[in-house]
N, C-alpha and C positions, 0 to 999 in steps of 0.2 A: 553677678558679682558676689563674693564670698561675704558673708553677715557676722563672721566670728574672727575677726580682728583682734589680735593682743594689744595693748597700747605700744608694749617693745616692737611689736610687728611695724604698727603704725608710725611708729617713728624714724624706724628701719628705712621704711617707703618713703617717707617726705625727705629724710637726708640721700637716699639714691635720685629723688626727681632733683631735687636742691644744686644750680648751679656753684662752679666756683667763687662765684661773686656775690652769691645770697647772702644777705645779713643774719647775723645769729637773730634767731625767732624765738627768745627765750631773754628773761631779763638778765642784764651784765652789771651793773648796780649792784651795791652790798642791799641784802634783806633789810629792808626797814628803812632805808635812806631817803628821805622825799626830795628826790630829783625832781619831779614834774610837781608835786606838792608845794614846794619851795622856790619853783620859778614863778617869780612876779612875771613877767610876759605872759604866762598860761592861767596863774589864779589871781591876778592882781593884789590887792593888799592884804589878800588874804596868806597871802607866800610867809610871810613873818609870823604867822599861828603856826607854820607846818612841824608837824611832831615827829621826832626819830625815833623809832623802835629800834634799840642795838638788843641781839641776840644773844648778848656774851655778857650784859648788864640786868644784875638781879631787880634793881629797883624798874628798870626801862621795861623789864618783862613782867613786871608788877603793873606797869600804866598800861601796858600792853595786854596783859588779860582783862583790865577794867574796861579797856577802850572795846574788845572783841565783846564783852556780853552785854555791854550800850547797844551796840552796833548789831548784834542780834537781835533785840527786844524791837529796834526801831526800823530797822533796814526797810521794812514794808512801805513806810511811809514818807521815808527822807527823799528829799530832790534834790540834793546837794551833790553833784558828783564829786567834789573835793570830798567831802565826808566820806563817802562811800569807799574812794580809795585809801583815806588812813586807815578805814575799818578795814581792808584787804589787807594793808600794809601791816597793822596790826596782828593780822591774821597768820600772815606767812612769818611774823619775827616769833611769833610764841611758837610756831611747831618748829620752828630752824631752833629755837632755844630749850622746848621739851624733847623733840628728838621724836615727838608722837603727835599724830592727829587726837587718837583717844585724851594722854594726856592732857593736851592742849585742851582741848574739849571740857575736860573733868576740873581743870585751873581756871577755866574761864568761868564754866557753870550757867546757870541760868537757860537763856534759850540755845543757846552753841551748841550744837550737834558735831560731829567729825564731819557730815557732808556738808555744813552750811560752811566750816570753816576751811575744808579741802576744796571748797567751789572759790572761796573768796579769797586764798591763798596764789590761787591759780592764776586767777588778775592781776595778783600784785606782781606776778613771774611773767606776763606779758612784756614783750618788747616796749620800750620808750617811747615808741612815733605812736602806736598805739595808744598807749595811756595817756598819753598829751591828747588826743582825738576825745577820750573818755572824761579826762578834766576839763576840757573845752565846753563840752555838752555835745560834741557831734556822735558818739556812739554812747548810749544809754548803759548805763552799770550793767545792769539784767544783759544786757546783748551781751557787753565783753565776756560775761560767766562762760557762755556758750561759743565765744571766739576763742576761750581759753583751753576750750576741751579738745582743739583738734592740736597738730604739731606742727613743725615745721613752718617751710614756708606759707602751707594753707591757713595760717594764722592772717597772716599779712593779706593773702589773696580774699578772703573772706571777711576780714576788715573792712580792705579797700572798696569791696564788691557793695558792703553793706551803706559805704559813705555815698558811693557812685551811683547806688540804684533806690535808696531810701528804704532802704530793708528793713520791715518791723521784728522785732524781738522774738514775735513765733515765728517768721520765716528763717531767720537766722539760725535759731532751735535747730529749726527742722534742717536746714542746708548741714551743721555742724554734725546733726544724727545721721546723714546720707555719708558726709566724709568718713565718721568712723566706721562705717557700715562697710567701706572699703570704696566708695568711689572716689575718682579724682575730683579736685575743686573744679574743674571743667566740666568732666560729668555732672557732677550736684547741680551747677550752675544753669548748663545747658535744660536741665530736667525742667526746669523752671522758667526758662523763657530770658536768661541771665546772660549776656555775653562780657565774659572776664576781659578787662582791657580797655573795652570802651569809655572814652575820657575827651569830655569837652574843654579844649584848651583855647581863650582868650590872648590874639598873639598880638605884640604892636604892630601898627599897619607896614612897618619899614621889614620886622621879622615876615611876617606874613605874605608880603610881595615876595622877597625871596624867596621862599619857600616853594611858595606854585611856581616860579620861573626857573628855579633848578630842577622841580620836579618834572618838570613839561620839558625840559630840555634833556634830563636823562632817561625818561618815559619813564618813569613810576609813581606813584601815588602819593599824594603830599607823606601821606601815614605812612609809608615805607623810609621815605626819607629823615621823616622825623625820628623814627624808630633807630635808623644808622648813628643819627648824630646825638643822640641820648644816650644810647649803650657805648658809644666813644666817651662820654664825656663820664658816666657811671663808673668806666673801666680806668681811665685817668684819676676818678676822684680818692 
């Protein structure tokens, strides 16, 4: 496999591999808007403390610059996932407001480098479904940085594979590198003995009973029957 794919080539590849019903793999909400951080179902009592960073407001940008500077100095020892998502939001808002990673880093100052701001701004750009798992502690923020390195539906595949297989940050980093070197997600995961799409489900007895009965009568596996039912459900959603 070729190892010299440009970012545009990778994006185009994943767009071509995506199906017509695949969800957007980038953030859909306004930059800096605390959609996940402000959801009490995710962050509980901390939801009221969620900070909104507005890239179009000068005072908000000042607050974002201060947050980025503090975040850059303390991220290594921070264990609060919501705190890290707030820092990522500040990075993204500052970049959007300044129009440049370099200018954003200069404005934040301190330990905030271009590379640091770029990595965390990408985390802020992840789709909401992945960011929710970060906020709830199911995906480490440091792992999210590597998930954010890949494009398109590969982001979902890598995130869900991480959840289903308890992957370490190092393993996720390696997989992200393999994907960016030109491997498909399936190839990268298979190279590490991981099956994409393998999920254990706990069903109510009456649903399980009927799934087994219909699968036997139709001569197909329960997996195949569940696949058909879920595919139909998601297409109608």
